[in-house]
C-alpha positions in Angstrom: -34.5 -7.6 1.0 -31.9 -5.1 2.1 -28.4 -6.4 2.9 -25.5 -4.5 4.6 -22.0 -4.8 3.2 -19.8 -4.8 6.3 -16.4 -5.0 4.8 -15.5 -1.3 5.4 -16.7 1.5 7.7 -19.2 2.7 5.1 -21.5 -0.2 6.0 -23.5 0.3 2.8 -27.1 -0.8 3.3 -28.1 -2.1 -0.1 -31.4 -2.7 -1.8 -31.8 -5.8 -4.0 -29.4 -5.5 -7.0 -27.9 -2.3 -5.7 -24.1 -1.8 -5.6 -22.2 -0.1 -2.8 -20.1 3.1 -2.9 -17.3 0.9 -4.4 -19.5 0.0 -7.4 -18.4 -3.7 -7.3 -20.0 -5.2 -4.1 -23.6 -5.9 -4.8 -26.7 -7.2 -3.1 -27.7 -10.3 -5.1 -30.4 -12.4 -3.6 -29.8 -11.0 -0.1 -26.0 -11.8 -0.2 -23.0 -9.6 -1.0 -21.7 -10.6 -4.4 -18.3 -9.4 -5.8 -19.0 -8.5 -9.4 -15.3 -8.3 -10.3 -14.3 -11.8 -9.1 -12.2 -13.4 -11.8 -11.6 -10.2 -13.7 -8.4 -8.1 -13.7 -7.4 -4.9 -15.4 -4.1 -6.6 -16.3 -1.1 -8.4 -14.8 2.3 -6.6 -14.6 5.7 -7.7 -13.4 7.3 -5.0 -11.3 10.3 -4.5 -9.0 9.1 -4.8 -5.4 10.5 -1.3 -4.9 7.7 0.2 -7.0 5.0 -0.7 -4.5 6.9 0.8 -2.6 8.4 -1.8 -0.4 12.0 -1.2 0.4 12.6 -3.8 3.1 10.8 -6.8 1.7 13.1 -8.9 -0.4 14.8 -6.0 -2.2 15.4 -6.4 -5.9 12.8 -9.2 -6.3 10.1 -9.3 -8.8 6.4 -9.0 -7.9 3.4 -9.8 -10.1 0.9 -6.9 -9.7 -2.8 -7.1 -10.3 -6.0 -5.4 -9.4 -9.6 -4.9 -10.5 -11.9 -1.8 -10.6 -13.7 0.1 -7.9 -12.7 1.5 -4.5 -14.3 2.3 -1.1 -12.4 5.6 -0.9 -13.2 8.8 -2.8 -9.8 10.4 -3.0 -10.0 13.6 -5.1 -6.3 13.2 -6.0 -6.5 9.5 -7.0 -3.7 8.6 -9.5 -5.8 5.6 -10.7 -9.3 7.2 -10.9 -9.9 5.6 -14.3 -9.9 2.3 -12.4 -11.0 3.1 -8.9 -14.1 5.1 -9.9 -14.9 3.0 -13.0 -18.5 1.9 -13.5 -17.7 -0.3 -16.5 -18.8 -3.9 -16.6 -16.0 -6.1 -15.2 -16.4 -8.4 -18.3 -14.7 -5.7 -20.4 -11.5 -6.6 -18.6 -9.3 -9.8 -18.6 -10.4 -13.1 -17.1 -7.9 -14.5 -14.7 -8.6 -17.2 -12.1 -6.6 -17.3 -8.9 -4.8 -20.4 -10.2 -3.9 -18.6 -13.4 -2.5 -15.6 -11.5 -0.4 -17.8 -9.3 0.9 -19.8 -12.4 1.8 -16.5 -14.1 3.8 -15.4 -11.1 5.7 -18.7 -11.0 6.4 -18.8 -14.7 8.0 -15.3 -14.5 10.1 -16.1 -11.4 8.3 -13.7 -9.2 8.9 -13.8 -5.4 5.5 -12.4 -4.6 2.0 -11.3 -5.8 0.8 -7.7 -5.1 -2.8 -6.9 -4.8 -2.8 -3.3 -5.9 -4.0 -0.6 -8.4 -7.3 -0.4 -6.7 -7.8 -1.4 -3.0 -7.8 -5.2 -2.4 -10.2 -4.5 0.6 -13.1 -4.4 -1.9 -12.0 -7.6 -3.7 -11.1 -9.5 -0.6 -12.7 -12.8 -1.7 -10.6 -12.8 -5.0 -7.5 -11.7 -3.1 -7.8 -14.3 -0.4 -8.4 -17.2 -2.8 -5.4 -16.1 -4.9 -3.2 -15.5 -1.8 -4.0 -18.9 -0.3 -2.9 -20.7 -3.4 0.2 -18.5 -3.7 1.3 -19.6 -0.2 0.7 -23.2 -1.1 3.0 -22.7 -4.1 5.7 -20.9 -2.0 5.0 -17.3 -3.1 4.6 -14.3 -0.8 1.6 -11.9 -0.8 1.7 -8.1 -0.7 -1.3 -5.8 -0.1 -1.2 -2.2 -1.2 -4.1 -0.6 0.6 -5.6 2.5 2.1 -6.5 0.5 5.1 -10.1 1.6 5.3 -11.5 -1.7 6.5 -13.9 -2.7 9.3 -12.0 -4.1 12.3 -14.0 -7.3 12.2 -12.4 -8.1 8.9 -8.8 -7.4 9.9 -7.9 -11.0 10.6 -9.6 -12.2 7.4 -7.9 -9.6 5.2 -4.4 -10.1 6.5 -4.4 -13.9 7.0 -2.3 -14.7 3.9 -0.6 -11.3 3.6 3.2 -11.2 4.2 3.8 -7.5 3.7 1.7 -4.4 3.2 2.2 -0.8 2.2 -0.6 1.2 3.7 -1.4 4.7 2.4 -1.6 7.1 5.4 -3.0 9.9 3.2 -2.8 12.6 5.9 -2.6 12.9 9.6 -5.7 15.1 9.6 -9.3 13.8 9.8 -10.7 16.9 8.1 -8.5 16.0 5.1 -9.8 12.5 5.0 -13.5 13.6 5.3 -13.1 16.4 2.7 -10.8 14.9 0.1 -11.1 11.1 0.7 -14.8 10.8 1.8 -13.5 8.7 4.7 -12.1 8.9 8.2 -8.6 8.7 9.6 -9.3 6.5 12.7 -10.2 3.3 10.9 -7.0 3.6 8.9 -4.9 4.0 12.1 -6.6 1.0 13.6 -5.8 -1.1 10.5 -2.1 0.1 10.6 -1.8 -1.0 14.2 -3.4 -4.3 13.6 -1.1 -5.1 10.7 2.0 -4.2 12.7 0.9 -6.3 15.7 -0.1 -9.2 13.5 3.5 -9.7 12.2 2.8 -8.4 8.7 5.9 -6.5 7.3 4.6 -3.0 7.2 5.6 0.1 5.3 3.7 3.4 5.1 3.3 6.0 2.4 2.1 9.6 2.6 1.5 11.4 -0.6 2.4 15.1 0.2 0.1 17.7 -1.4 1.3 21.2 -0.8 -1.1 23.3 1.2 -3.2 20.3 2.1 -1.2 17.8 4.3 2.4 19.0 4.3 2.6 21.3 7.2 5.5 20.8 9.7 2.9 20.4 12.5 1.0 17.6 10.7 4.2 15.7 9.6 5.5 16.0 13.2 2.2 14.6 14.6 2.3 11.7 12.1 5.8 10.8 12.9 5.1 11.0 16.7 2.1 8.7 16.3 4.2 6.2 14.3 6.9 6.1 17.0 4.4 5.8 19.8 2.2 3.1 18.2 4.5 1.2 15.8 8.1 2.0 16.8 10.9 3.6 15.0 11.6 0.8 12.5 8.5 1.0 10.3 9.7 2.5 6.9 7.9 5.7 6.0 7.8 6.9 2.4 7.0 10.5 1.5 5.8 10.6 -2.1 5.4 13.5 -4.5 1.9 14.3 -5.8 1.2 15.0 -9.5 -2.0 16.7 -10.7 -4.7 14.1 -11.1 -8.5 13.8 -11.3 -10.2 16.4 -9.2 -6.9 17.8 -8.1 -5.7 18.5 -11.7 -5.4 22.2 -10.8 -2.9 21.6 -8.0 0.8 22.0 -8.4 3.2 19.0 -8.3 5.0 18.6 -5.0 8.4 20.3 -5.0 11.4 18.2 -4.1 12.2 20.6 -1.2 8.8 19.8 0.4 9.6 16.1 0.5 13.2 16.7 1.7 11.8 18.8 4.6 9.4 16.0 5.6 12.3 13.5 5.3 14.5 15.6 7.6 11.7 16.0 10.2 11.1 12.2 10.3 14.8 11.4 10.6 15.3 14.0 13.3 12.4 12.6 15.3 14.1 9.2 15.3 12.5 7.2 12.5 15.2 4.8 11.2 14.0 4.2 7.7 12.6 7.3 5.8 12.4 7.6 2.0 11.2 10.0 -0.7 9.5 8.9 -3.9 8.4 10.3 -7.3 11.2 12.8 -7.5 14.3 12.6 -9.7 17.9 12.4 -8.5 16.9 11.2 -5.0 19.5 8.5 -4.5 20.5 9.7 -1.1 16.9 9.8 0.2 16.1 6.4 -1.4 19.0 4.7 0.3 18.8 2.5 3.3 21.3 3.4 6.0 22.5 1.2 8.8 20.9 2.5 12.0 24.1 1.6 13.9 27.0 2.9 11.8 25.0 5.0 9.2 26.7 3.3 6.3 24.7 3.0 3.1 23.6 -0.6 3.0 21.0 -0.6 0.2 21.5 2.1 -2.5 18.7 2.6 -5.0 18.4 4.6 -8.2 14.7 4.9 -9.0 13.3 1.4 -8.6 16.6 -0.3 -9.1 18.9 -1.6 -6.4 22.4 -0.6 -7.5 24.4 -1.6 -4.4 23.4 -4.2 -1.7 25.6 -4.4 1.4 23.7 -6.8 3.6 25.2 -10.2 4.4 24.1 -13.2 6.5 20.5 -12.3 5.8 19.9 -8.9 7.2 23.2 -7.8 8.6 25.2 -4.7 7.7 28.4 -5.7 5.9 30.3 -2.9 7.7 29.4 -3.4 11.3 27.2 -6.5 11.5 24.1 -4.7 12.9 20.7 -6.2 11.8 18.5 -4.2 9.4 14.8 -4.5 10.0 12.8 -6.2 7.2 12.5 -9.4 5.3 15.6 -10.4 3.4 17.0 -13.5 1.6 19.6 -15.7 3.3 
C-alpha cells in the first residue's frame, strides 16, 4: 500500500518499494525505511569553525559525518555527488552509532557534526548517534537547510546542541526555482531552533545576480533582528561554480563585504564572511560593548582568544553570546 513520508514538506506519497525525492527514504512493507542507516560517506575530524560555527566552543575538534541523498534540489550544491547520489549505500563505509561516538572520543573531539548531506533525511541514524553521544559527554551539531515538517522539529532537535542552518536566500522565488523548495518552512525551523535553546548560527551563500541585492540582504537582516534578535551569528559565504551553476562566476570579495557592512550597520552583532582569502577582519569576533577583537581567526584557525571567565571580554568584561569553555 502507499505510504506517505512526512519528515519534510514534500510529503512524498510512496508506492511499495518506491523511494522519495531524497532517494534514501523508502516505502518497505508500508513503513518508511531509511536505506542509508549504518552507512556513511566517511568520518572526518574538522575544526568547529569549518561548519561554520564561530561561537560554539571555538578551536575545538568536531567529528563530521554524513550519508547520501537530500530533500532539497539546489542547483548550486557543492556536494551534489553525495546529495543527488543514487548509488547503493552499501558502497560506502559501515559505521554504527556506537562506532561513530567511539571514534569521536578516541580523537578527543568535543562534538559530532551531522553534515555533508542534510541530517533531516537520516534523522533516525542521527538521533541514535546523538543520544549515545550525549550519554558519553559529547555535544551534537546539525548542519542543515532546515526544510523539515514542523511536526518533526522537536524530534530533530532533541539531542542537538548547536546548528548552522543554511538560509539560502530571502526570496521564495529563488527557493522554488533553484532549490525546488520553499522559504517559509525554513524560516519556521530557524525560529523553532532559536526558541528551543539550540545555539544557532546562519549561513547565506551569496550568488551574484541571484540573491545578493541590497534589498534582499536588508530584508533578511531585518527578519533576523525581528524574529531572532541581534545576537545570532550570520555568515555570508562565497559561492564557487558547481553542479548546474557551473557557468556562474565565483562571488567577488566586495560582494561579501557589502553584505557584511549592511548587516553590521543594521545592528547584527556577529557577522562574518567565508570562503574568501585574507578576510581576518571579517572573520574576527568583536566585543559588542567595547569593539575589541576578542576572537581572531585566520581561515579555520583561532589565532588569538581574548575571552576569560567563560564568555567575557578580557578588555571590558562584557559577555559574548555563545557556548564557551570555562
